[in-house]
ROZAKOL-357908 format. One line per 2 residues: number of its first residue (from 1); for each residue x, y, z of C-alpha. Coordinates in steps of 0.001 Angstrom, whole numbers, plus 500000, padded with zeros to 6 digits. Each point is the difference from the previous one (the first is absolute). Layout:
% ROZAKOL-357908
NUM	X Y Z  ... .
% end
This chain:
% ROZAKOL-357908
1	820938 909057 733896  502012 500488 503202 .
3	496812 499632 502034  499058 496742 498247 .
5	503519 498577 500492  499908 500949 503682 .
7	496591 498366 500485  501167 496893 498113 .
9	502891 499628 502445  497566 500336 502889 .
11	497652 497231 498855  500315 498593 496506 .
13	497212 497493 500649  497420 502611 500978 .
15	501008 502248 497106  499641 497118 497524 .
17	496548 499131 501393  498970 503632 499695 .
19	501330 500040 496431  498100 496824 499115 .
21	496769 501365 501471  500592 503274 498134 .
23	500443 498123 496739  496708 498183 500568 .
25	498357 503358 500756  501428 501478 496801 .
27	498843 497054 497900  496533 500048 501537 .
29	499798 503764 499424  500912 499496 496370 .
31	497438 497181 499836  497300 502384 501212 .
33	500760 502317 497072  500034 497086 497556 .
35	496627 498715 501251  498479 503491 499765 .
37	501327 500334 496449  498579 496618 499023 .
39	496667 500858 501575  499808 503240 498021 .
41	500957 498295 496711  497602 497031 500266 .
43	496249 500188 499683  497386 498392 502242 .
45	500039 499016 503688  503349 499035 501536 .
47	499361 498006 503191  503305 498129 499684 .
49	501876 503246 499443  498228 501480 503022 .
51	501261 497165 502228  503481 500400 498546 .
53	499869 503759 500574  498941 499745 503661 .
55	502470 497162 500579  502860 502072 498544 .
57	498966 502951 502192  500079 497767 503093 .
59	503435 498593 499103  501231 503542 499365 .
61	498717 501181 503396  501508 497111 501967 .
63	503366 499852 498221  500541 503770 499943 .
65	499121 500302 503697  502283 497079 500908 .
67	502863 501512 498002  499652 503417 501613 .
69	499588 498608 503533  503043 497758 499503 .
71	502032 502997 498905  498656 501932 502987 .
73	501234 497272 502357  503325 499866 498185 .
75	500672 503738 500058  498946 500453 503621 .
77	502096 497013 501092  502963 501487 498140 .
79	499473 503361 501691  499678 498327 503413 .
81	503228 498039 499473  501714 503160 498771 .
83	499001 501979 503084  501071 497288 502439 .
85	503252 499300 498140  500961 503690 499892 .
87	499136 500412 503692  502101 496995 500998 .
89	502910 501065 497802  499820 503524 501362 .
91	500410 498695 503556  502842 497722 498878 .
93	501895 502862 498357  502722 501719 502068 .
95	498979 503337 501460  502717 501940 498189 .
97	498797 498625 496660  496429 501111 500767 .
99	501282 503442 500982  501846 500208 496674 .
101	496808 499102 498076  498145 502792 501789 .
103	496568 500140 501587  498205 501936 497198 .
105	501025 497531 497281  499045 497019 502156 .
107	496617 501521 500878  499145 500771 496362 .
109	500754 496417 498990  498235 498362 502963 .
111	496912 502203 499673  499435 501743 496657 .
113	501714 497448 497735  498206 497067 501588 .
115	496704 501943 499812  500642 500597 496292 .
117	500663 496299 499547  496742 499179 501840 .
119	497960 502360 497826  501493 498489 496858 .
121	499319 496501 501278  496305 500884 500135 .
123	500139 500919 496299  502127 497040 498950 .
125	497103 497489 499893  498079 502409 497745 .
127	502946 500415 497632  500751 496286 500056 .
129	496398 498940 499315  499603 502507 497194 .
131	503273 498870 498413  498741 496405 499927 .
133	496728 501150 498436  501893 501902 497287 .
135	502147 496959 499207  496951 497702 499869 .
137	498084 502361 497732  502962 500381 497668 .
139	500277 496207 499858  496319 499805 499011 .
141	500557 502625 497299  502881 497886 498662 .
143	497683 496994 499868  497367 502010 498112 .
145	502380 501629 497499  503757 499709 500094 .
147	500339 502818 497473  498100 502451 502232 .
149	501959 498737 502995  503336 500674 498295 .
151	498866 503483 498956  498742 500772 503499 .
153	503126 498578 501654  502315 502060 497785 .
155	498070 503180 500765  499926 499133 503711 .
157	503756 499315 500103  500692 503329 498298 .
159	497812 501752 502562  501686 498153 502902 .
161	503445 500968 498729  498868 503611 499674 .
163	498578 499841 503528  503286 498591 501327 .
165	501976 502840 498397  497521 502659 501122 .
167	499956 498585 503548  503699 500681 500601 .
169	499440 503647 500876  497217 499509 502568 .
171	501851 497000 501436  503110 502134 500511 .
173	497809 502607 501690  498636 497347 502376 .
175	503562 499210 501090  500509 503710 500735 .
177	496717 500054 501944  501388 497243 502242 .
179	503221 501955 500541  498062 503138 500923 .
181	497976 497922 502456  503171 499245 501999 .
183	500733 503725 500253  496397 500758 500945 .
185	500013 497441 502835  503329 501381 501284 .
187	498592 503531 500039  496817 498960 501792 .
189	502018 498058 502564  502086 503124 500679 .
191	496805 502023 500284  498528 497645 502607 .
193	503181 499494 502030  500951 503690 499867 .
195	496522 501410 500586  500984 501461 503415 .
197	502930 501943 498566  497960 501202 497020 .
199	497095 501129 502182  502427 501855 502240 .
201	501297 502037 497041  497152 501082 497717 .
203	502323 501338 497305  502042 496795 499991 .
205	496818 497923 499778  498663 502033 497092 .
207	503329 499722 498189  500063 496229 500573 .
209	496569 499688 498376  500929 502372 497182 .
211	503537 498816 499241  499875 496302 500924 .
213	496447 498587 500084  498581 501999 497084 .
215	502747 499248 497416  500008 496313 500935 .
217	496197 499768 499772  499962 501940 496708 .
219	502664 497751 498468  497957 496948 500977 .
221	496790 501589 498698  501431 500924 496605 .
223	501818 496700 499565  496798 498094 500808 .
225	497898 502160 497662  502522 499621 497172 .
227	500112 496226 500373  496234 499529 500283 .
229	499250 502518 497227  502406 498191 497696 .
231	498390 496691 500873  496547 501518 499378 .
233	500990 500990 496470  501680 496665 499325 .
235	497044 497989 501326  497340 502042 498193 .
237	501926 499891 496727  500372 496239 500452 .
239	496246 499672 500539  499092 502000 496914 .
241	502528 497993 497973  498093 496872 500968 .
243	496811 501559 498606  501920 500834 496835 .
245	501092 496369 499703  496351 498917 500286 .
247	499100 502508 497271  502726 498660 497731 .
249	498882 496391 500519  496318 500806 499468 .
251	500163 502552 497170  503351 499636 498229 .
253	501050 496341 500131  496717 498684 498394 .
255	500677 502169 496918  502891 497780 498913 .
257	499542 496989 502304  496267 499196 500034 .
259	498609 498111 503024  496696 498257 500558 .
261	497450 502279 501666  499612 497701 503007 .
263	503735 499862 500666  500342 503763 499629 .
265	497141 500566 502463  501553 497590 502515 .
267	503446 501602 499695  498473 503456 500401 .
269	498129 498886 503138  503213 498507 501411 .
271	501962 503172 499336  497291 502163 501574 .
273	499970 497623 502950  503789 500425 500319 .
275	499790 503792 500325  499241 499846 503744 .
277	502686 497433 500953  502667 501815 497990 .
279	498976 503394 501419  500182 498602 503543 .
281	503440 498516 499301  501214 503382 498758 .
283	498508 501764 503033  501750 497802 502572 .
285	503411 500286 498331  501137 503163 501886 .
287	499262 498526 503463  501682 496742 498972 .
289	503047 501933 498818  500086 501868 503330 .
291	499763 496660 501788  502916 498657 497960 .
293	502122 502999 501052  498918 499533 503623 .
295	500815 496278 499825  503457 500829 498645 .
297	500598 502303 502996  498716 497328 502406 .
299	502222 497330 498475  502957 502388 500092 .
301	499442 500500 503731  499543 496259 500407 .
303	503470 499375 498533  501578 502706 502190 .
305	498621 498545 503210  501619 497041 501667 .
307	498696 496552 499082  498175 498188 502785 .
309	501928 497070 501385  498092 496989 501343 .
311	499654 500159 503771  501989 497260 501643 .
313	498985 498974 503523  503532 499826 501360 .
315	501084 500167 503626  500833 503392 501488 .
317	503832 500251 499825  500098 502707 502675 .
319	498340 498048 502833  502286 499819 503015 .
321	499682 499007 503645  502365 502827 500953 .
323	498783 503615 500350  499518 501825 496735 .
325	503142 501599 498579  500031 502311 496967 .
327	503351 500978 498473  501029 502333 497198 .
329	503420 499035 498701  501611 502671 497838 .
331	496845 500818 498045  500084 502807 497407 .
333	497258 501514 497893  499896 502980 497650 .
335	497036 502337 500118  499173 503281 498187 .
337	501510 503177 501380  498437 503428 500113 .
339	501372 500704 496517  499705 497767 496967 .
341	503741 500208 499300  501043 498031 503062 .
343	499092 497029 502130  500541 499353 503689 .
345	501043 496607 501234  498651 498569 503200 .
347	502743 498063 501717  501944 497950 500360 .
349	497987 499316 503145  500674 497455 502726 .
351	497250 499710 502545  498702 497416 502455 .
353	496463 500105 501411  498918 497695 502820 .
355	496580 498664 500906  497993 502273 502285 .
357	502022 503127 499197  498425 503379 499384 .
359	502260 501662 497436  499479 503584 498870 .
361	501341 500956 496553  500637 503738 499748 .
363	501630 502369 497528  499297 502916 497743 .
365	497963 499960 496822  501810 498072 497266 .
367	502303 498276 502446  498749 496545 498965 .
369	497541 499067 502765  497176 498901 497705 .
371	502403 498164 497671  501415 498142 503010 .
373	496440 499112 501020  499253 498637 496530 .
375	503149 497881 500117  499134 498671 503457 .
377	496503 499088 498797  501326 498229 496906 .
379	498258 502437 497635  503324 501248 498624 .
381	502830 497631 499124  503499 500901 501262 .
383	502533 500486 497234  502792 498803 502252 .
385	500161 498150 503286  497321 497788 501502 .
387	497154 499959 502474  500074 497109 502460 .
389	497053 498919 502139  500588 497399 502690 .
391	503241 498928 498332  498470 499537 496503 .
393	500818 502393 497163  497064 501525 498144 .
395	499947 499170 496299  497507 499964 497134 .
397	498785 496506 500886  499090 500799 503629 .
399	499180 503701 499649  496251 499473 500315 .
401	500469 497977 503219  502239 502767 501340 .
403	497403 502700 499356  497443 498086 502081 .
405	501996 500893 503120  499118 503688 499623 .
407	497024 502262 500431  500330 503662 499098 .
409	498130 503286 499971  501605 502257 497391 .
411	500009 503787 499956  498065 499827 496705 .
413	497873 497124 501282  496882 498605 498368 .
415	497133 499050 502268  497937 496999 498922 .
417	496386 499942 501098  500142 496216 500429 .
419	502088 498352 502711  501994 497744 497712 .
421	502747 497474 500589  498737 498407 503183 .
423	497620 497124 500743  499852 500384 503776 .
425	496637 499060 501474  500175 502903 502463 .
427	500767 502539 497253  497038 502295 500680 .
429	500549 499910 503764  503708 500841 499739 .
431	499413 502660 497354  497294 501631 502105 .
433	502325 500026 503029  502758 501753 498071 .
435	497510 502479 498543  498878 500840 503553 .
437	503603 500376 501213  500620 502493 497188 .
439	496827 501901 500946  498268 499316 496664 .
441	496989 498003 501224  497693 503005 499694 .
443	500807 500276 496281  500796 496484 498788 .
445	498565 496556 500617  501295 496646 498803 .
447	497196 498266 498104  500358 496761 498012 .
449	503774 500195 499979  500294 503584 498783 .
451	499939 503552 501319  496610 501673 499822 .
453	501637 503093 498471  503412 501235 498924 .
455	498803 503494 499028  502050 501602 502765 .
457	502863 502424 500534  503554 498906 499171 .
459	500871 499552 503658  496889 497920 500687 .
461	500575 497843 496924  503562 499451 501149 .
463	498661 498683 503304  497856 497502 498116 .
465	503049 498994 497956  501729 499342 503324 .
467	497059 497793 501026  500376 497969 496775 .
469	503722 499692 500652  499440 498817 503589 .
471	497579 497317 498832  502613 498528 497641 .
473	502003 499008 503104  503380 499873 498233 .
475	503381 499640 501787  501368 503345 498721 .
477	498127 503319 499755  501141 503048 498057 .
479	498337 503395 500393  501007 502790 497609 .
481	499170 503368 501594  496780 498559 501466 .
483	499701 502722 502629  500531 502870 497549 .
485	496246 500527 499468  498901 499344 503591 .
487	499117 502486 502708  502134 500101 503190 .
489	497714 497580 501854  500328 497227 497449 .
491	503695 500634 499549  500429 499297 503691 .
493	497808 496875 499799  501974 498721 497005 .
495	503444 500437 501543  499274 499236 503659 .
497	497243 497366 499777  499728 498326 496600 .
499	503709 499510 499312  500732 498588 503488 .
501	496985 497682 499604  501486 498602 496780 .
503	503372 499620 501719  498409 498028 502868 .
505	498480 497670 497389  503515 499285 498674 .
507	499654 502108 496856  502888 501843 498390 .
509	499094 503627 499239  501642 502337 497478 .
511	498774 503603 500049  500966 502747 497553 .
513	499403 503203 501935  500933 503625 500640 .
515	498360 500165 503436  503088 500662 502111 .
517	497794 500532 503064  499406 496236 500065 .
519	503508 498783 499197  500188 498644 503548 .
521	497380 497368 499015  502503 498290 497665 .
523	502480 497308 500893  502252 501273 497221 .
525	500091 502949 497657  501536 499613 496560 .
527	500775 503210 498164  500509 500143 496261 .
529	501850 502822 498320  500721 500062 496253 .
531	499285 496259 499859  502384 499040 502787 .
533	499487 499004 503628  501279 502437 502617 .
535	501861 497857 502568  499326 502153 503055 .
537	496261 499513 499529  500243 496211 500098 .
539	500507 499804 503747  497151 499143 502341 .
541	497907 502936 501185 .
% end
């Protein structure tokens, strides 16, 4: 029911057309049975009945196909809209909120749950069409004999109620299967990301498989088997009950409620004809139930993500004829400490950064460097104080405009194969030049606006991330430990050639680094310690 309601909200018109076509298919299917019954009961040639039979078959073919194709369009359009909406909302959601939701949970929803929904959508037309056929055939039975219809309906309602009660157990198991899936994805993610550490320690790797992967996989296996086994019993019992209903109508009811032979034959044919549609409906119920659970998870995520606001083409509030000026005015921000029982606070910080400066941000682990970077980039929101760019305070309304002033390469960067975010006509030429400067031309080419390969070492991929950052041509650049994975040659190129080149172009450069050998390349060094600026490091180098 949840699936039907969701599809109705997506396109009520298309769903109604599909329903109408399905009703015509059901009526024409019932007509086929009625014509066959009449042909068997009458004697002599039946040319008129033959034309009616073939005509009903043609109407059945066209209407059933139209109904199923309409539902196919509807479900795939709904899935497409769902994917795009979730992707847009995910990008609109603050980074800290996404971190709280967690990567494993997000990945399960965006991959497995949507896949489950897709698989169910392929079965939905079958279930929908068969349901219409059942309704049409029951309507024809009511027209033939209301007494038989009432008897059949009562028996069917009793069976449906029994099915609903019996289905509670397997349905509860399906919910547990979904919960175990979250754990399974988390374990596999840890396996992939920690493969180096596990390969380095054979005993630790074996224990991880034995104590983490195996129990999680077994719990999923048994939960899935229990749910599907329960559904198997429920479905098969439901099928045999339908045969029992046919037996009662054919052998028992005529003993005290006699029916004409022709009507009894027609009703029997209709009931035998209904065996396949009802069996198919019962068979697709488990996947549809799984899809309903997946849809509930997707909609839950949809409500937790930030709603997409309409994009307004407003003027940039930070444009200024004067040189760029970035100021932090008493900003504070809490971030997790090494222990769960405490939190460190970054700030209050007061800092002024001028256009064309090369500023190094240094400090020990946990001192607040990365948190400061996130605040500067507008990815974290200060709890106190304000960030001012060119005399204009950053707020929720202009935050997106503010972020467009920055380009960054993070320590945990992600390298995109495509060169996105730029429409420069000389993109390939500029990208190729930077690739050559970074001594990557022998491994990577720029073809059709993307790198020919990104299957490289971490240091090499970081160089390509630097190329992407250069091509964005933003006023402010932030590099978080970019040189950490580079050999001495490229460290020297980064600090003594690339950073000065950006400075000559009027760019402001912020570098989080531990490379004290190159501190002389900075205009200023800012040191953080326990979330506070150390004054004696703020002087010019």
